[in-house]
C-alpha positions as CSV (number, residue, x, y, z in Angstrom):
1,M,6.0,17.6,-13.2
2,S,6.6,14.6,-15.4
3,Y,3.9,12.0,-15.3
4,T,4.1,8.6,-16.9
5,P,0.7,6.9,-17.5
6,G,0.4,3.4,-16.1
7,Y,-1.9,2.3,-19.0
8,D,-1.7,2.1,-22.7
9,V,-4.6,4.1,-24.0
10,T,-4.5,2.2,-27.3
11,D,-5.2,-1.1,-25.5
12,P,-9.0,-1.7,-25.8
13,T,-9.3,-4.2,-22.9
14,V,-12.1,-3.8,-20.4
15,Q,-9.6,-3.4,-17.5
16,V,-7.8,-0.5,-19.3
17,L,-11.1,1.3,-20.1
18,R,-12.2,1.0,-16.5
19,A,-8.9,2.3,-15.2
20,S,-8.9,5.2,-17.6
21,A,-12.4,6.2,-16.6
22,F,-11.5,6.1,-12.9
23,M,-8.4,8.2,-13.4
24,Q,-10.2,10.8,-15.4
25,N,-13.4,11.1,-13.4
26,G,-12.7,9.8,-9.9
27,P,-15.7,8.9,-7.7
28,V,-18.9,9.7,-9.5
29,K,-22.7,9.3,-9.1
30,Q,-24.2,6.4,-11.0
31,V,-27.8,6.2,-10.0
32,R,-29.7,8.8,-12.1
33,S,-33.0,7.1,-12.7
34,F,-35.2,4.4,-11.0
35,E,-33.9,1.9,-13.6
36,D,-30.5,2.3,-12.1
37,L,-31.7,0.9,-8.8
38,D,-31.6,-2.5,-10.4
39,R,-28.0,-2.0,-11.4
40,W,-27.2,-0.8,-7.9
41,A,-28.8,-4.0,-6.4
42,R,-26.5,-6.1,-8.6
43,S,-23.4,-4.1,-8.1
44,Q,-20.2,-5.0,-6.3
45,A,-20.7,-2.1,-3.9
46,Y,-24.2,-3.3,-2.9
47,H,-22.9,-6.8,-2.4
48,D,-20.0,-5.6,-0.2
49,T,-22.2,-3.3,1.8
50,I,-24.6,-6.1,2.8
51,A,-21.7,-8.5,3.5
52,Y,-20.0,-5.9,5.7
53,I,-23.1,-5.2,7.7
54,N,-23.9,-8.8,8.2
55,H,-20.3,-9.8,9.2
56,T,-20.0,-6.9,11.6
57,S,-23.3,-7.6,13.2
58,R,-22.2,-11.1,13.9
59,A,-18.8,-10.0,15.2
60,I,-20.0,-7.3,17.7
61,Q,-22.4,-9.6,19.6
62,G,-21.7,-9.4,23.3
63,H,-19.2,-6.6,23.1
64,R,-19.7,-3.4,25.1
65,L,-19.0,0.3,24.6
66,T,-16.8,0.8,27.7
67,R,-13.5,2.5,28.5
68,D,-12.1,-0.9,29.4
69,L,-12.5,-2.2,25.8
70,D,-13.0,-6.0,25.5
71,F,-11.9,-6.0,21.9
72,P,-8.5,-5.3,20.2
73,V,-7.7,-1.7,19.1
74,S,-4.8,-1.6,16.6
75,T,-2.4,1.3,16.1
76,Q,-4.0,1.9,12.7
77,M,-7.4,2.2,14.3
78,R,-6.2,4.7,16.8
79,R,-4.7,6.8,14.1
80,L,-8.0,6.8,12.2
81,C,-9.9,7.9,15.4
82,E,-7.6,10.9,15.6
83,I,-9.3,12.2,12.5
84,F,-12.3,12.8,14.6
85,D,-10.3,14.6,17.3
86,G,-9.4,17.2,14.8
87,L,-13.0,17.5,13.4
88,E,-14.3,18.0,16.9
89,H,-11.8,20.8,17.5
90,L,-12.9,22.4,14.2
91,L,-16.5,22.2,15.3
92,V,-15.7,24.1,18.5
93,E,-13.6,26.6,16.6
94,H,-16.4,27.3,14.0
95,S,-19.5,27.2,16.1
96,P,-22.0,29.9,15.3
97,K,-21.1,33.2,17.0
98,A,-22.9,36.5,16.8
99,D,-21.1,39.1,14.8
100,D,-20.8,42.2,16.9
101,S,-20.2,44.4,13.9
102,N,-23.4,43.3,12.2
103,I,-26.0,42.4,14.7
104,S,-28.7,42.6,12.0
105,V,-27.7,39.2,10.5
106,P,-30.3,36.6,11.4
107,A,-29.2,33.7,13.6
108,G,-30.1,31.2,10.8
109,Q,-27.7,32.9,8.4
110,V,-24.9,32.8,11.0
111,R,-25.4,29.1,11.4
112,I,-25.4,28.5,7.7
113,R,-22.2,30.5,7.2
114,S,-20.5,28.7,10.1
115,Y,-21.5,25.3,8.8
116,R,-20.1,26.0,5.4
117,I,-16.9,27.3,6.9
118,W,-16.6,24.1,9.0
119,M,-17.3,22.0,5.9
120,E,-14.6,23.7,4.0
121,H,-12.0,23.2,6.7
122,M,-13.2,19.6,7.1
123,F,-12.5,18.9,3.5
124,Q,-8.9,19.9,3.9
125,H,-8.5,18.2,7.3
126,V,-9.8,14.8,6.1
127,F,-7.2,14.5,3.3
128,T,-4.4,15.8,5.6
129,K,-5.1,13.3,8.4
130,L,-5.7,10.4,6.0
131,D,-2.2,11.1,4.6
132,E,-0.8,10.9,8.1
133,A,-2.9,7.9,9.3
134,I,-2.5,5.7,6.2
135,N,0.5,4.2,4.5
136,A,2.0,6.7,2.2
137,N,2.0,4.3,-0.7
138,C,-1.7,3.6,-0.5
139,K,-3.4,4.2,-3.9
140,H,-6.9,4.8,-2.5
141,I,-6.5,7.8,-0.2
142,N,-8.3,10.1,-2.7
143,E,-11.3,7.7,-3.0
144,L,-11.5,7.1,0.8
145,G,-11.3,10.9,1.4
146,Q,-14.1,11.5,-1.0
147,Y,-16.3,9.0,0.9
148,L,-15.5,10.4,4.3
149,R,-16.0,14.1,3.5
150,R,-19.5,13.4,2.1
151,S,-20.5,11.8,5.5
152,F,-21.3,15.1,7.3
153,G,-24.2,16.6,5.4
154,N,-24.8,18.8,2.4
155,P,-23.8,22.4,2.7
156,S,-25.9,23.3,-0.4
157,S,-29.3,22.0,0.9
158,L,-28.2,22.2,4.6
159,D,-29.5,18.7,5.5
160,I,-28.2,15.4,6.5
161,G,-29.6,11.9,6.2
162,P,-29.0,8.2,5.4
163,A,-27.1,9.0,2.2
164,N,-24.3,10.6,4.3
165,E,-24.3,7.6,6.7
166,L,-24.0,5.3,3.6
167,M,-21.0,7.3,2.5
168,F,-19.3,6.6,5.8
169,L,-20.2,3.0,5.5
170,F,-18.5,3.0,2.1
171,F,-15.5,4.6,3.9
172,L,-15.4,1.7,6.4
173,C,-15.8,-0.9,3.7
174,G,-13.0,0.7,1.7
175,L,-10.6,0.6,4.7
176,F,-11.0,-3.2,4.8
177,R,-11.1,-3.7,1.0
178,S,-7.9,-1.7,0.5
179,G,-6.0,-3.6,3.3
180,I,-5.7,-0.6,5.6
181,L,-7.7,-2.4,8.3
182,E,-7.4,-6.1,9.1
183,A,-9.8,-8.8,10.4
184,Q,-9.1,-8.0,14.0
185,D,-10.3,-4.4,13.5
186,T,-13.8,-5.4,12.6
187,V,-15.3,-4.9,16.1
188,A,-13.4,-1.7,16.7
189,A,-14.5,-0.3,13.4
190,A,-18.1,-0.5,14.5
191,L,-18.0,0.1,18.2
192,L,-15.2,2.7,18.2
193,L,-14.7,4.4,14.8
194,F,-18.4,4.3,13.8
195,D,-19.4,5.4,17.2
196,R,-17.1,8.4,17.0
197,Y,-18.7,9.3,13.7
198,T,-22.3,9.0,15.1
199,H,-21.6,11.2,18.0
200,L,-19.8,13.8,15.9
201,V,-22.7,14.0,13.5
202,R,-25.1,14.4,16.4
203,R,-23.1,17.5,17.5
204,V,-22.9,18.9,14.0
205,I,-26.7,18.7,13.7
206,A,-27.2,20.3,17.1
207,T,-24.7,23.0,16.4
208,Y,-25.8,24.1,12.9
209,S,-29.5,23.0,13.2
210,L,-29.4,20.8,10.1
211,R,-32.5,19.4,8.6
212,I,-32.9,15.6,8.7
213,T,-33.9,13.9,5.4
214,K,-35.1,10.3,5.2
215,D,-37.5,8.0,3.3
216,P,-41.0,8.5,4.6
217,M,-41.5,4.7,4.8
218,C,-38.4,4.3,7.0
219,S,-39.3,3.1,10.5
220,I,-36.5,5.1,12.1
221,D,-37.1,8.9,12.4
222,D,-33.5,9.9,12.7
223,Y,-30.5,11.0,10.6
224,C,-28.9,7.5,11.0
225,F,-30.1,3.9,10.9
226,L,-27.0,1.7,11.3
227,P,-26.6,2.5,15.1
228,Y,-30.0,1.0,15.7
229,L,-29.2,-2.1,13.5
230,W,-25.8,-2.7,15.1
231,G,-27.2,-1.8,18.5
232,A,-29.7,-4.7,18.2
233,A,-26.9,-7.0,17.0
234,Q,-24.7,-5.9,19.9
235,L,-27.4,-7.0,22.4
236,S,-28.2,-10.3,20.6
237,L,-25.7,-12.3,22.8
238,D,-25.6,-12.2,26.6
239,S,-27.9,-9.1,26.9
240,P,-28.6,-8.0,30.5
241,F,-32.1,-6.8,29.5
242,S,-34.9,-7.4,27.0
243,P,-36.0,-5.1,24.2
244,M,-39.1,-4.0,26.1
245,Q,-36.9,-2.8,29.0
246,C,-35.0,-0.3,26.9
247,D,-36.9,2.8,28.0
248,Q,-36.8,2.0,31.8
249,A,-34.9,4.6,33.7
250,K,-32.9,2.1,35.8
251,V,-31.7,0.2,32.7
252,L,-30.8,3.4,30.9
253,D,-28.8,4.7,33.9
254,N,-26.8,1.4,34.3
255,H,-26.1,0.5,30.6
256,R,-26.5,3.5,28.3
257,H,-22.7,3.9,28.1
258,D,-22.2,0.2,27.2
259,Y,-24.7,-0.2,24.3
260,M,-25.5,1.8,21.2
261,M,-29.2,1.1,21.4
262,L,-29.6,2.6,24.9
263,D,-27.5,5.6,24.0
264,L,-29.9,6.3,21.1
265,V,-33.0,5.8,23.2
266,D,-31.6,8.1,26.0
267,H,-30.7,10.7,23.4
268,L,-34.2,10.6,21.7
269,Q,-36.0,11.0,25.0
270,K,-33.8,13.9,26.2
271,T,-33.8,15.8,22.9
272,R,-37.5,15.3,22.1
273,G,-38.8,15.7,25.6
274,G,-40.9,12.6,26.2
275,Q,-41.1,8.9,26.7
276,L,-40.0,6.6,23.8
277,S,-43.5,5.6,23.0
278,Q,-44.3,9.3,22.5
279,V,-41.3,10.6,20.6
280,A,-40.4,7.5,18.5
281,F,-43.5,5.3,18.3
282,Q,-42.3,3.1,15.4
283,L,-39.0,2.3,17.2
284,W,-40.9,1.6,20.4
285,S,-43.2,-0.8,18.5
286,L,-40.2,-2.6,17.1
287,L,-38.8,-3.0,20.6
288,S,-42.0,-4.8,21.7
289,V,-40.8,-8.1,20.4
290,P,-39.3,-10.6,22.9
291,T,-35.7,-11.1,21.6
292,W,-33.0,-8.9,20.2
293,P,-32.4,-11.1,17.1
294,Q,-36.0,-10.5,16.2
295,V,-35.5,-6.7,16.6
296,Y,-32.5,-7.0,14.4
297,R,-34.4,-8.8,11.6
298,G,-37.1,-6.2,11.6
299,L,-34.6,-3.4,11.4
300,E,-32.6,-5.2,8.8
301,R,-35.5,-5.6,6.5
302,N,-36.5,-2.0,6.9
303,Y,-33.0,-0.8,6.1
304,I,-32.7,-2.8,2.9
305,D,-36.2,-1.9,1.7
306,N,-36.3,1.8,2.7
307,V,-32.7,2.9,2.8
308,L,-30.6,0.9,0.4
309,S,-33.6,0.7,-2.0
310,S,-34.5,4.4,-1.8
311,F,-33.8,6.3,-4.9
312,E,-33.6,9.6,-3.0
313,T,-30.8,8.1,-0.9
314,V,-28.8,6.1,-3.5
315,E,-28.9,8.9,-6.1
316,Q,-26.5,10.9,-3.9
317,V,-24.0,8.1,-3.5
318,I,-20.7,8.1,-5.4
319,F,-18.8,5.1,-6.6
320,C,-15.3,4.4,-7.7
321,E,-12.7,1.5,-7.5
322,L,-13.1,0.1,-4.0
323,M,-16.8,0.5,-4.0
324,S,-17.6,-0.3,-7.6
325,F,-20.9,0.1,-9.4
326,E,-20.1,-2.7,-11.8
327,A,-22.1,-5.9,-11.6
328,T,-20.7,-8.4,-9.1
329,E,-19.3,-11.7,-10.3
330,V,-20.3,-13.5,-7.1
331,T,-23.3,-15.7,-7.8
332,K,-23.9,-17.3,-4.4
333,Q,-26.5,-15.8,-2.1
334,L,-25.2,-13.6,0.7
335,E,-25.2,-15.3,4.1
336,R,-27.4,-13.8,6.8
337,A,-26.1,-12.6,10.1
338,Y,-26.7,-15.4,12.5
339,L,-27.3,-13.9,15.9
340,G,-28.0,-15.0,19.5
341,A,-28.8,-18.6,20.1
342,Q,-28.8,-19.4,16.4
343,Y,-25.2,-18.2,16.2
344,V,-24.1,-20.2,19.2
345,E,-25.8,-23.3,17.9
346,R,-24.1,-23.0,14.5
347,R,-20.8,-22.3,16.1
348,E,-21.1,-25.4,18.4
349,N,-22.0,-27.6,15.4
350,E,-18.9,-26.4,13.5
351,E,-16.7,-27.1,16.5
352,D,-18.2,-30.5,16.9
353,L,-17.5,-31.2,13.2
354,Q,-13.9,-30.0,13.5
355,Q,-13.4,-32.2,16.6
356,A,-14.9,-35.2,14.9
357,Q,-12.5,-34.7,11.9
358,G,-9.5,-34.4,14.3
359,A,-9.1,-30.6,13.9
360,Q,-8.1,-28.5,16.9
361,R,-11.1,-26.9,18.6
362,S,-11.4,-23.2,18.6
363,P,-11.3,-21.7,22.1
364,C,-13.6,-18.7,21.3
365,L,-17.0,-18.1,19.8
366,W,-15.7,-15.7,17.1
367,E,-12.7,-16.1,15.0
368,P,-11.7,-12.9,13.3
369,S,-12.1,-12.9,9.5
370,L,-12.3,-10.1,7.0
371,P,-15.8,-8.6,6.8
372,V,-15.5,-8.0,3.1
373,S,-13.2,-9.4,0.4
374,R,-9.9,-7.8,-0.2
375,Y,-9.7,-5.7,-3.3
376,V,-7.2,-6.7,-6.0
377,S,-6.1,-3.7,-8.1
378,M,-6.7,-4.1,-11.8
379,E,-3.1,-2.9,-12.6
380,P,-0.1,-2.6,-10.3
381,E,1.0,0.7,-11.8
382,S,-0.2,4.3,-11.3
383,F,-3.8,4.3,-10.1
384,L,-5.7,6.9,-8.2
385,G,-2.7,8.8,-7.1
386,F,0.2,6.6,-6.2
387,Q,2.8,4.5,-8.0
388,E,3.8,1.1,-6.7
389,P,7.1,1.1,-4.9
390,K,10.0,0.8,-7.4
391,G,13.2,-1.1,-7.1
392,H,15.2,2.1,-7.8
393,R,15.3,5.2,-5.8
394,M,13.2,8.1,-7.0
395,S,14.6,11.6,-7.2
396,D,13.9,14.0,-4.3
397,D,11.9,16.3,-6.6
398,S,9.8,13.6,-8.1
399,E,6.0,13.9,-7.6
400,D,5.0,10.6,-9.1
401,D,4.3,9.2,-5.6
402,R,2.0,12.1,-4.7
403,L,-1.8,12.2,-4.9
404,W,-3.1,12.7,-8.4
405,M,-4.2,15.9,-10.0
406,M,-7.8,16.1,-8.6
407,R,-6.5,15.8,-5.0
408,Q,-3.9,18.5,-5.7
409,A,-6.6,20.8,-7.0
410,V,-8.5,20.4,-3.7
411,D,-5.4,21.2,-1.7
412,E,-4.4,24.2,-3.8
413,N,-7.8,25.8,-4.5
414,G,-9.8,24.8,-1.4
415,A,-13.1,23.0,-1.4
416,S,-15.1,22.4,-4.6
417,P,-17.6,25.0,-5.7
418,M,-20.2,22.4,-5.7
419,F,-20.3,22.6,-2.0
420,F,-20.7,26.3,-1.9
421,P,-23.5,27.7,-4.1
422,D,-22.2,31.2,-4.2
423,R,-19.2,30.1,-6.3
424,T,-19.2,29.5,-10.0
425,D,-19.7,25.9,-11.0
426,T,-19.3,24.3,-14.4
427,Q,-19.8,20.6,-13.7
428,N,-22.8,18.8,-12.3
429,D,-21.6,15.3,-11.9
430,S,-17.9,15.3,-11.2
431,F,-16.0,13.7,-8.4
432,T,-16.9,16.7,-6.2
433,S,-20.7,16.7,-6.6
434,F,-23.0,15.7,-3.8
435,T,-26.0,18.0,-4.1
436,N,-29.7,17.0,-4.2
437,N,-30.1,18.5,-7.6
438,G,-28.9,15.7,-9.8
439,P,-27.9,16.1,-13.4
């Protein structure tokens, strides 16, 4: 295969050095010490993560999780959701089954083996389906695939936690940053795509008995946090019940299919066998405040302090081009997510100002806008796997428009040995590492 580099390696510019590092290493870990947490808090990825959470929280207010969706679902979004159809099929196919030929194998070992087999098939499935769901000329499929496949736990330590959820959040941000999803997909990305992910992970944990890891200071004793945060945001506008009514049987029966928060409360009470005050006391305490925006503020502060600022969580996260570890150039303070009555008041003030200035008044409370800034590639040529479309026709046997060499290695040789400890491994911090044992 002939390969023409898109960069002049003799050019010492910062852009070329960054591009060269990305092409050689792919997504890598960056947080290796507590000092790196300060760099993480100043990074472009951190900035985009907070901006995406805040914008999505504002956008999903008043929307419900129902079959008759009251928000737009694009064709691209439906294609992305089909990825989870295949993953659920693989989960059924590779559920733990007793081996009749070797009944002496403990049930725990059977689950471990089944989980690692499912993970290996998941790695291949993710890239295949991303190829089908995303424009073939997209340069970022490899990076997005690396984020997505790290969202389902760690087959080495057999656990799952907020770091995996953060990887899926990177995946969502990357979809918007790369232009794959548009502004009108913001609500569906949270209430449809993220909801599919949350329920699949719940099944994976139950099927393979994975251990849940989290920061001991975190107020949410669960494998995930964002469903609680976005669940509070969802109810901050036109909520049919107050936070203190969440654990009432009648409210749960009538609304658990419509709201993320109630789905979580119902799941906790059923799986842990007790009332919310007994099985999740800290969550029950947070829900004792009178309004949903207040619940959101408490959860938001806890998420920033005990998830995004947790070394044990962030050290497992990988960074690349779309979600960059480099310091952000944005100097202005991030805008908070205005929710509930505060949001309505701000919106009405803006509309009154537009009307006074002679501008046409907006007919709806929420105007779609991108939740994160669009990423502008450093160079138009050959980056992370794809060439820009050329004016001339490429030959049929050309592979310049295919995924780059690291992606090909995954397809040809199967999953990385870093995910399977019984295989030989020679690198500790490559684009395929996601173990708890850092370098």
